[in-house]
N, C-alpha and C positions, 0 to 999 in steps of 0.2 A: 487402525490407521487413522491418523489425525491430520488436519490441515491447518498449518500456521497457529500453533499454540500461542496464546497471549503472553505466557511466560514460559520460556524454554525449559526452565527448571522443572516444570510439571512432568516432563518426559521421564524423569528419574523416579517418579512416584507410582508408575504403573506396575502392577504385579504380574503382568504378562508382557511378552515382547511387543513393543510399540514402534511404529514407523512415523516419525514426525515429517510429513510431507510439506511442500511449499508450492505456492502459486507464482513464485517469482519468475520462473521461466515462461509461464503463460503470459504474464504482463509484458515481459521483454519481447516475446514473439509478436504480441499485438502491436507494440509500439514500432517495431521494425517493419513488420509486414504491412501495416497501414500507411506507411510512408509519411508519418508525422514529422514535421520539420523540428529536429532536435538541436539545431544551431542556437547558440546563446541560451542553453537550457542548464538548469541545475536541479539535482535531486535533493529534496529537503526532508529530513527526519523530524517529526514533531517533538521528539524528546531524545535525550541521550541514550535511553534504553533501546530505542529503535535505530540508533545510528549504524550499528554493524549490519543489520539487515538491509537498510537503505544503501549502505556502501556496496554491498554485494550486488544489489539491483543496479546501481549506477555503473558498476564495473561491467555488467553485461551490455550496457549501452555506451560505454566509454564516456561517461559524464562525470563532472565533479559533484561533490556532496557538501551539504551544510546541515548542522544539527542545532535545533532550538533547545533552550533550557526552559522546561515547563514546570509550573507549580499549580497543582489542582486546588481550586478554592471550594468548589462544590461539584455536584454531578453534572451541572450544565455550564460551569464557569471555570476558566483556567487563566493563569497569568503566565505570559511568555516573555522572557527577558529579551531585550532589544539588541544584545551583543551580536547575535547571529545575523543581523541585518547587514553588517559589514561583509559577511561571507557571500551574500547574494547580490551585493551591489554590482551593477553593470550587466546583469543578466536580464533577458527579456521574458523568459519562460521558466516557471518553476513547476517541478513535479513533486507534489507532496506524497510521500510513500509511507503508509501506515498499515498496521495489521487489522484494525477494525475502526469503524465509525459508529458510535452509539447515538449520543445526543447531538453531536456535531460541534460541541463547544470548543474543542481543541483545534479542529481544522478551520473553523470560522475565524477564530482569533489569529491563528497562524496566517491565514489568507489575508486578513486585514493588515497585518504587519508586513507581509510580502508586497502588497499593493502600495503601502506607504514607502517601501524601499525602492519602488520604481518597477516592480514586476508588472508586466502588461497582461500576461496570460498565465493561467494556472490549470494544471491537470492534477486531479486528485485520484490516487490509486489506493484501494484498500481491499484486503482479502474478504473480510466479513463486513458487509454493509447492513447494519441494523436499522439506521436512520430512524431513531425513536423521537417521539415528541415533535418539536418544531425543527428538527434537523433539515428536512427537505425544504421547508420554506426559507430557512436561514441561508441555505446554499443557493437556492433559486434567486435570492435577492442580490447575489454577487455576480454581475455580468462578466467579470474577469475570469470566472471559472468556466473554462472552455469545455471540459469533459470530466465526468466522473466514471472511473473504471473500477468495477468490482467483480466478484464471482458469484456463483449460484449456491454458495454454502449456506446462505440464509434466504428462505423464501420471502418474496416481497409482493405486496398487494399492488394493484394498478395505481393506487394513490401514492405509492412510494417510488414510482418510476418517473424519471424526468426525461425530457427530450434529449438531453445531452449525456444520458447515462448509458454506459455499455456494460453488459453483464456477460462475463466469460464463463464457459463451462469448465469445471474441474474434472470432468469424466476421464479425460486423457491421462491425467496424472494418477488418479486412483486406478484406472484400467491398467496402466503400465506396472504399477506397484503390485496389483493383484496377479498379473501375469508373471512377474519376476518371482513372487512368492510361490506360485503354483509350479513353476519350473525349477524351484529350489536354486534360484540365482540371486546374486547380491543386488540390492536396490540402493546401494550407497549413493549413486548419483541423483537419486530422488529425495534423499534426506535433506532436512532443513540446513544441516551443516555441511552438506556435500557440495560438489561442484555442479552448478546448474547446467541443464541441457535444454535444447529446444524440443518442443513437444509436437511440432507440426511436421 
């Protein structure tokens, strides 16, 4: 069982049956149950490759989406085209939805462009929060980042925790998948390409 593969194509290379699970339902549950004001909000994918996953997440919250055009310059530096800024014009709150954050180069550059576009608040969501190098300090330096929501798929030291960081447990997703397997039942609704369900 896997949780949010960085490249969905990897699923086809396993020599044993593999279940590509997703934390998308967990994130949607959290956003709904916490009562966060989602008015004037838009879900933003940091690149075209993540647009489909971001659109599925946005659909759970009944929100519009926008996708950035990203070009990677180095491990820590990316260039993002400004065309997507027209897609986010007029929104107050942006939800950046990504599968992982490593050095933070993409999310920091994207946040900078969103702020330039008039976005006042940013929520960052990622399944795998590595936060390597200066990622934490770079994100901490952006007061517009209201909250960072991630999961427990990657262990974090106390130094990698921020006051505005929320870590969600993936135990319920894996637990339901294990139960369905044990009972010889389909776990199609838990698949990355399946219809999302609520986990609480």
